[in-house]
N, C-alpha and C positions, 0 to 999 in steps of 0.2 A: 293591224300591224303596227308595232312602234316603230316610229321614226327615228327612235334612238339607236344607233348601232350599238351591239354587244360585242365585247371581245372575250376571248377565253380567259383572259386575265381578270376580267370583270366578275366572273362567276366562282361561286364558293360551293363546296359541297353543303347540301341541306338548304340550298336556295329555291324558293318557290316560283313556279311558273303558273302565272295566272293568280286567281281564279278568274274565267269568264263565265257570264250566263247567256245561254242561248236556248231559244224555242225554235224546233223543227215545225214549220206549219204544214199543212196537208198539200198546199200549193208547192212548197220546195221539195216534198217528197215526189210529187207528181212529175215535177220537172227533172229530177234526178233519175227516176227510173225511165222517163222518156228519151233519155240519152242514148238507149240500145236502140231506139226506134219508136215509133207510135205505140202507146199501150191501148191494146185494143179490148184485152179482157180485165175486168177489176181482179186485183190481188190482195192478198194480206197486207201489203203495203199500201194500197190506195183505197181499199174498202173496208169499213168497220164490218159490214155483213160477211165478206167473205173471211175476214180474220176471225170473226166468232164462230164461223162455220167449221174452222179449224181448231177450235179450242182456245184462241187467244181472246182477251177481253175487249180489244180495239185494234185498229190498223197500226202496225209497227214502222218505224224506221229500218231500212235495208241495211244489213251488216257492213256493206261496201260503204254506205253513206256514213255510218257511224265511224268507220276507219278515216274517211275523209275528215269529218269533224273532229277527230282526235288528232289527226295531223296538222289542221288548223291551228290547234291550241300552240302547237310547238313552233311551226313556221310563222304564225302571227306574233311571237314573242320579240322577235327583232328580224329585219331585214338581212341581217347576216347570218340567221340560221341555215343550216343545211341539214335535212333530215336523212339520215343515212340507213336506218332500221326502224321498223315500227312492228311490235307484235301485241296483239290484242287478245283477250278473254271476254267473252259475252256471256255475263252471269245472269242477265235478266233480259227480257225484251224493253225496247225503248218506244215509247208511245209518242204520238205526234202532239203538238199543241200543249206542251208542259214544260216549265223550266228546266233546264239541264245545267248543271254546273260541271265545269270542266277545269281541271288543275293538275299541277304537276309538281314534282320536287326532284332536285338532282341528287342522285345517290352515288355517283362515281365521277371522278374527274382524272383522265388520263394524263399524267404528267411526264409520259415518255416522248412527247412531241408531236402526237397525233392531233392534238386539240379536240379529241373526242369526249364528249359527257354522256353519262348515262342518265335516265331518268325514269321515274315512276309516273304514270298518269292516270287519271280517272274521269269518268264520266258518272255524277250522281244525279238523282231526283231530288225534289223538295224535301224528301224526308231523310236524306242523307244516305240512301240505299245505294250502293255501286252497281250500276247497270254494265258499266264496260271499264275493265282494267287493263293497263298495258305497260310495256316497258319499251323505251326508245333510246336510239342512240342518236345523238345530233352532233354537229361540229361547228365550232366558232372560229374565225380567223384570229390570229394573233394581234396586238395593238401594233399599229404601223409605228 
């Protein structure tokens, strides 16, 4: 997260958010799925063998975890960001242990007093293939 507070007046249409590069490890996926309770059976999220038996090339990152990672791009932009809405579309499966690029762009700025901003966000693999895309509404405070 950036320690620099952002204010609504600081942001313009077309401004970039990120990019950040992250890699989702096997251990972080296991930790994530364990939140519901102890994982007793291997799944397509935790086992390459189970994933392959289901027609996938390898274990994949759960959809809810992908959403959490996408939201971190936005909330990590500044401590002053409030995430109001996030819609995502899963275009491809997201593998473990590979660099992922998260980025966004401001696509609309509500000048009517709500301090809301719309942005498009993406998660891409190393080849630039968009794995997850989305649209979000965030809010920033006005300058003091």
